[in-house]
Structure formats: structure tokens, C-alpha cells
N, C-alpha and C positions, 0 to 999 in steps of 0.2 A: 453417378459419382462413385461407383464402386472401386475405380482405379485411383481415386484421389487419396492424398495423405490422410492419416487418421489422427494427427495431432493438431489441435486448433489453438490459436493464440489470439486473445483479445487485447485491446489497448495498444495495438501495434504502432499507433501514431504518437504514443506517449513515451515517457522515459522508461518505465519498468517493462511494459509489454514489448516496446521496440527493441530494447537491449536483450531481452530474453530471446526474442525471435532471431536477432542477429547471431547471438552465440550458438543457438541451436542449429542455425543454417550453416555456420562455420564448422560445426561438428558433423555435418553431413545429414542432418535430419530433414525430412520432407515435411512441409508445414502448410496449414491453411491459415492465412492471415485474415482475421475478421475485423472489419473497420467500418465505421459510420461513413467516413469519407474515403472511398477506395483509392482516389487519386493521391492521397497523402500517405498511403501504405508504403513501407520500404520495398525496394526491388531486391529480392533475395533469391539465390539459386534454389531450385526444388521447392518453390513456394507458389501457391495460388492464392489469389485475393478474392474474398467473398464479402458481400455487404452484411452488416449486422448493426441493428439498433436495438438496444435492450428492451425498449418499450414496444417493439413490433414483433409480436410472437410468431406470426406466420412467416415473416421474412427470415427470422432467426432459425426457425425450425427447418426451413428449406436449406439455409446455409450451413447448418450443423449436421446435415445428413452425411453419414459415413465417418464422422469424427468419433473416436473412442475415448480419447483423453483431451480435456479442455482446460486451458488456463484462463480463468475468469478474473480479470482485474476488476475491482469494485468500480461501479459506475460513477459518473460525475456527481458531485455533491449537489443535490437538488431536493426540493420538497417532495418529488415523486420517485426518489431513488429506490425506495423499498418496493413500490409497485413495479418498477422497471426490472429490478433484480428478480422478483417473482416471475415475471413474464419470461425473462431469459432462461431461468432455471426450468420452468415448465417446458419451454421450447427444447432445451437440451435433453430433458428426460424423454419427451415425445420423439425426438430424433434418434434416440438410442445411445446417447453419450453414456459411457460406462463410469468415467472417473472425472471429477471436477477438482481442480486445484484452485483455491480461492484466496485472494489477498484480503486478509482480515486485519484486525487491530489488537494490539496488546491489551489484555484485560477485558476482552469482549464479554459482556454480561448484560442481563436485562436491567441491572441497577448500576451500571458503570457511571462514574461521574462524568466522563467525557461522553457527550450526548451521541456522537456518531458511533462510538463503540457499542452502543445499544443496537444500532442498526446493523452493525456487523454481526453481532450475536444472532439477531433475528434472521439474517441471511444464512448463517451457518446452520441454524435449526431448519430452515426451509430446504437447504440442500440435503440434509440428513433425511428429512421427511420425503424427499423426492425419490428415495430408494437407490441413489447412485453411490458408488464408492467416492470417497473424498479425501483430500488433504487440505488442512487449513494452515496458512502462513500468517501468523499474527505479528505484524510489524509494529515495532515501537515507533516513536516520532522520528522522522527522517532527519539525520544530521545535516543533510544537504539543504534543509529548509531554515537552518539557524539564521543565516543572513537575512532572510525575509522577516525575522522576528525583531530585528534591530531597527529602531526608528532612525530618521534622518539626523537626529541629534545624538546618535550613538547610544541610545538607551533602549534596553529590553524592558518592556512594561507588561506586567501581568500578575495576577494573584497566585503565584506559585509558592510564595513563602520560602521555606527552607527545603522544600521537597526536591527530590532528585529524579532525573530522567535518564534511562539507559538507551539513549538514541542509537539508531542503526543507520549505516550508510546504505544508500540505494544500491550501490554496487554489490553489497553483500546480499541484499534481498534478491537481486537478479541472479547471483551465483547460486543461492539456495534454491531458487525456483528452477533453474536449469538442472540442478542435481536431482530434484524430485521428478521433473518431467522426463528425464532420460530413463527413469526406472520407477514409474508411478506405483506399480504393485508393491514395491518394497516400502512404500510410505502410506499405504491405504489405511484410513481410519486414524491417522496421526495428526495431532495439532502441534505445530512448532511455534515457539515465541522467539522472534528474531530481534536481538538486541546487539548493542555494541559491547566493548570490553569493560565498560565502567559506567557507573551512574553518577551524574554530575548535577549539582544545583545550578540554578540560573546564574547565580553570582560566579560560580566556577566557570561556567560557559563563557560569561562575559570576559573573565580574566584570560581564558585561553584564546579567545578571538583577539583580544587586545594584544597579547604576546605575539601571536602568529602574524597578525596583520600590521602590527605597529601602529594601531589606532587606539583611541580611548573609548572603550565600551563598558557600560555599567548596567546594573540591574536595579529597577525600581519595583518594589513589591506593592502593586496597586491593591486597594480594597476592591471587592466585587463591584460595587456601584461605580467606582472610578474606572474599572475595566470596561464596563458597558458604555460609560460616557465617552471614554477616549476612542472607542471604536465606532461611535455614531457618525464620525466624519466620513465614513465609507457607507454609502447607501446600501442596505442589505435587508433581507427579511429577518424576522425575529429569530427563527431557528438558526440562522447563520451566526448571529451574535451569540446565541447560546453555545454554539459549537466552538467559536473562537475563544470565548471566556472559559469554557469548561476544559479546554486543552490545558490551561494553567491550573485550574482548581483540581483537576485529576492528578497533576504533578504534586500539588500541595498535599493531596490525600494519600500519596505514596503508591499510586496505581501504575506508575511507569518506572519504578526504581529497581525492580528485580532484574538482575543480570543473569542471562542463561548462556549455556554453551552450545545452543542449537546451531548457530552459524558455523562453529568449528566442527560440529558433528556432521553437518551436511557438506561442508566444503573442504574440510581437512586443514583449515588454517584459521588463525586468530582473526576475529573481526576487526575492521578498520575503526580507529578512534576518531574523535572530533578533530584532533590535530592532523591526523592523516587526511581527512576529508578537506580541511581548510588548505593544507599544503597542496593537495591535488588540484583543488579548484583554482589555485593561484598559478599553478604551473602552466 
């Protein structure tokens, strides 16, 4: 594999990894596309596709041979995600990967209110302990997911109180990732927190959606017990309910409200707002 590309991209069948791969390919970069389902990987110039399943260390170690810089999209939410992350990071270190760029979450910490942000912190620490160079991209809540938070009755429900969230557009996360991957050495050891241009309460978000879409959207501030009860209609393991509810309690705690200029620092332009994303999604 010595003649193969040295830049590896995971998550290529998903939104972030797929768009990152496309933009890099358009810029003339040679890539290794790492996918669990190789048949679903995008067909891109100067790109080779290799199999990768985070939980299969032997497979990943072989597929990561020759890769120097690796974009690691966080794995699927599951009860075993931490074990799979560890396996993949171990494979990367054993294969000689020099630099890992990892998609983390805003406020990643061992005591973060949002339960999955604790997992992201643990993954960051594991990457550091692996002895490879790293860059962490801590994304705030995706503005692209706001529609999914609105019920069929036009109500956003959750225990977010008057807390605000500085949501970021996926397009900006992609642009920042591309900027880092094109010159990883310049970003070694750096943690970026990627946010939009403003922090909005859920009531403000409901108003913006109503205005842009011409529909009536409101916010109902649930109690925590109400939040768990309203989500029981979707069969899920308990850790998933905890993650869903703690998304809102983290907002209430002020853990997603800090606006940064990291998107502009990396891309040279102002980040997209919720209104921008809604207009774009409608176009």
C-alpha cells in the first residue's frame, strides 16, 4: 500500500464524511475512503475504497496502512460506541497513523450534562493517550436537525427552559474539517469549538422557523419526567432516552450557549445562521 493515498476519511456514506471527501476530491486530493459498506461509498477521482468497521481492529489496522492523516467521524450512537472507538484508535496507532482529526461535541467533559458529550471527552483522551497528533472539532448542535425536533403538532418539546444554543450548520463543520485536513500540521494539538453566529433559546428558534417556513411552531418547556414520558413512545434503550433528554437539559444548563469565532478562523467567513440553513433547505 506504499503507493496509496495518505489521507483517510471515515463516515463517507454519511453527510459530514461524504461532503468532506467530495470537497477534498474536487480540490485534487488523493483519498482513502473508509466505509463499513464499500458499495455505498461515493465514486470520487483519485480515491480508493477500503473496508472499515470500528469494532474490527484487525480489519481496520490493515485498511489504515499507509494513512498518515485520518478524519475520524464519531461512530454510530450505540451502547458499544466507546469500545468501538477504542478499537479503531488502537488500530490507527498500530497502523502508523500520525494525526487524527476527530468530530467531538461542544463542552465535551467527564461531567457534561449531555451524556454523549462525556463519551466524546473519553474518546479525546484516548486519542491523546495513543500518542498520535490530533485536532478536535467540537461541534455544537446541528442547525440542520432543528426540523427533527419539531413534533407533528408544530411543538418543540424538551426541558431546555430559557437556555440558549449556538447551533452550527453541517456545511460549516464540513468546511472547517476540509481546512484542517488540507494542512493538519498547522492545527496539531488544537481543539476548535464550532458554533453558529448566535445563541438562540428554543422559543426564539420556534419563532424563526415559524417566520421562515410560514408555519406555526412553538416551544413547550417540559419537566424532566415529562420529557422521559413523551419519548417513551419510541422504543429505545435507557441510555438513548438519557441522551435525548440531556440534549435539552444541557441547553438549560448553559453548556451550548457560548458563541465562538472558530468557524470564521478556519474558513475565513461568517458561519451560517439558522435562518440561512432553513432558507437553504427550502431552496
